[in-house]
C-alpha positions as CSV (number, residue, x, y, z in Angstrom):
1,M,0.0,0.0,0.0
2,T,1.3,3.4,-0.9
3,D,0.4,6.7,0.7
4,P,-0.3,9.7,-1.6
5,V,2.7,11.4,-3.0
6,T,3.5,14.7,-1.3
7,V,6.1,17.4,-2.1
8,L,8.4,18.1,0.8
9,T,11.6,20.1,1.3
10,V,14.1,17.6,2.5
11,H,17.4,18.3,4.3
12,P,20.6,16.4,4.0
13,R,21.1,13.3,6.3
14,S,24.6,12.2,7.3
15,L,25.4,8.6,6.3
16,A,28.0,6.0,6.7
17,A,27.9,4.2,3.4
18,V,29.4,1.8,0.9
19,R,29.2,2.8,-2.8
20,C,28.5,0.2,-5.5
21,E,27.8,0.3,-9.2
22,V,25.0,-2.2,-9.8
23,A,23.4,-3.6,-12.9
24,P,19.6,-2.9,-13.2
25,G,17.7,-5.6,-11.3
26,E,20.6,-6.6,-9.1
27,V,20.1,-4.2,-6.2
28,S,18.5,-7.0,-4.2
29,T,21.7,-9.1,-4.2
30,A,24.1,-6.1,-3.8
31,W,22.8,-4.4,-0.7
32,G,23.4,-7.2,1.9
33,P,27.2,-7.4,1.8
34,A,27.5,-3.6,1.5
35,I,25.3,-2.8,4.5
36,G,27.0,-5.5,6.5
37,K,30.3,-3.6,6.1
38,V,28.6,-0.4,7.2
39,W,27.1,-2.0,10.3
40,D,30.4,-3.7,11.2
41,F,32.1,-0.2,11.0
42,I,29.4,1.5,13.0
43,R,29.5,-1.0,15.8
44,S,33.2,-0.3,16.1
45,R,32.6,3.5,16.5
46,P,30.6,4.2,19.7
47,G,28.5,7.4,19.4
48,L,28.5,7.4,15.6
49,W,25.0,5.8,15.5
50,T,22.1,6.6,17.8
51,D,18.8,5.6,16.2
52,G,19.4,6.3,12.5
53,H,17.8,4.1,9.8
54,N,19.2,2.2,6.9
55,I,19.1,4.6,3.9
56,F,19.8,3.4,0.3
57,V,20.6,6.2,-2.1
58,Y,20.3,5.7,-5.9
59,H,22.1,7.9,-8.5
60,H,20.0,7.3,-11.6
61,P,21.9,6.9,-14.9
62,D,21.1,9.0,-17.9
63,Q,20.9,6.0,-20.2
64,P,18.2,3.3,-19.6
65,G,19.7,0.0,-18.7
66,A,23.0,1.5,-17.6
67,P,24.4,0.5,-14.2
68,I,23.1,2.5,-11.2
69,V,25.4,3.9,-8.6
70,C,24.1,2.9,-5.2
71,E,25.1,4.1,-1.7
72,F,24.0,1.6,0.9
73,G,24.1,3.4,4.1
74,V,23.0,4.0,7.7
75,E,22.1,7.4,9.1
76,V,24.9,8.6,11.6
77,T,25.5,11.5,13.9
78,G,28.1,13.2,11.6
79,P,31.1,12.9,9.4
80,F,34.1,10.6,10.0
81,P,37.3,9.6,8.1
82,P,36.8,6.8,5.6
83,V,37.8,3.3,6.7
84,G,38.1,0.6,4.0
85,D,35.0,0.8,1.8
86,V,33.0,2.8,4.3
87,Y,32.9,6.6,3.9
88,A,30.9,9.6,5.1
89,T,28.3,11.0,2.7
90,A,24.9,12.6,2.9
91,T,21.6,12.6,1.1
92,L,20.9,15.8,-0.9
93,G,18.6,18.5,0.2
94,G,15.9,20.2,-1.8
95,E,12.3,19.7,-3.0
96,A,11.3,16.1,-3.3
97,A,8.4,13.9,-4.2
98,V,7.9,11.6,-1.2
99,A,5.6,8.6,-0.6
100,V,5.5,6.0,2.2
101,H,5.4,2.4,1.1
102,R,3.6,0.1,3.6
103,G,4.2,-3.6,3.1
104,R,6.6,-6.1,1.7
105,Y,9.7,-4.9,0.0
106,D,8.9,-6.8,-3.2
107,R,5.9,-4.5,-3.7
108,M,8.0,-1.3,-3.6
109,P,7.9,-0.9,-7.4
110,E,4.3,0.1,-7.0
111,T,5.3,3.1,-4.9
112,Y,8.0,4.0,-7.4
113,R,5.4,3.9,-10.2
114,A,3.1,6.1,-8.1
115,I,5.9,8.7,-7.8
116,T,6.7,8.5,-11.5
117,E,3.0,8.9,-12.4
118,W,2.7,11.8,-10.0
119,M,5.8,13.5,-11.6
120,A,4.3,13.1,-15.1
121,A,0.9,14.3,-14.1
122,N,2.4,17.4,-12.3
123,R,5.0,18.1,-15.0
124,R,7.9,17.7,-12.5
125,E,11.3,16.2,-13.4
126,S,13.6,14.0,-11.5
127,A,16.9,15.5,-10.4
128,G,18.4,12.0,-10.8
129,H,18.6,10.9,-7.2
130,S,16.3,9.0,-5.0
131,W,16.6,7.2,-1.7
132,E,14.7,4.7,0.6
133,I,14.5,5.3,4.3
134,Y,13.8,1.9,5.9
135,G,11.6,1.9,9.0
136,D,12.0,-0.4,11.9
137,P,11.3,-4.1,11.1
138,T,8.0,-5.5,12.2
139,P,6.9,-9.1,12.8
140,D,4.2,-8.5,10.2
141,P,5.7,-7.5,6.8
142,S,2.4,-5.8,5.8
143,R,3.1,-3.2,8.5
144,T,6.7,-2.4,7.5
145,E,7.2,1.2,6.3
146,T,9.7,2.5,3.8
147,T,9.8,6.1,2.9
148,I,10.8,6.7,-0.7
149,V,12.2,10.2,-1.6
150,H,12.7,11.3,-5.2
151,L,14.6,14.6,-5.5
152,L,13.0,17.0,-8.0
153,K,14.5,19.6,-10.4
């Protein structure tokens, strides 16, 4: 289930992340090892994480079918020096189309479609960046919430 699309001004969020270039359709197999590295790093740095969520950032390619640059990250309290593959980054700020997806992750394309349809109907263009803010896990997958943010031009 998808909430209606709203336009919000979003502010940057500090992340610890691992950057990967991923072929279309392979994000589901790429995120696990990357986010594992991030959590291993965060656990070794007391105070860097308080209650931030997993946030996956996507830098959309200009050409359909081209690899997508992904930053698989966790919200942290601030910047830090890079260690191995883990580095400090942030989401972008600006005006964004935002929708909350409620339910299983395999149904998230429905929410992305709703945002794409909203942008077309409202004559708004993508700025080429989107991200997913993962809510706390629930025992019932139908109650899981993921906020999808699509930056607008």
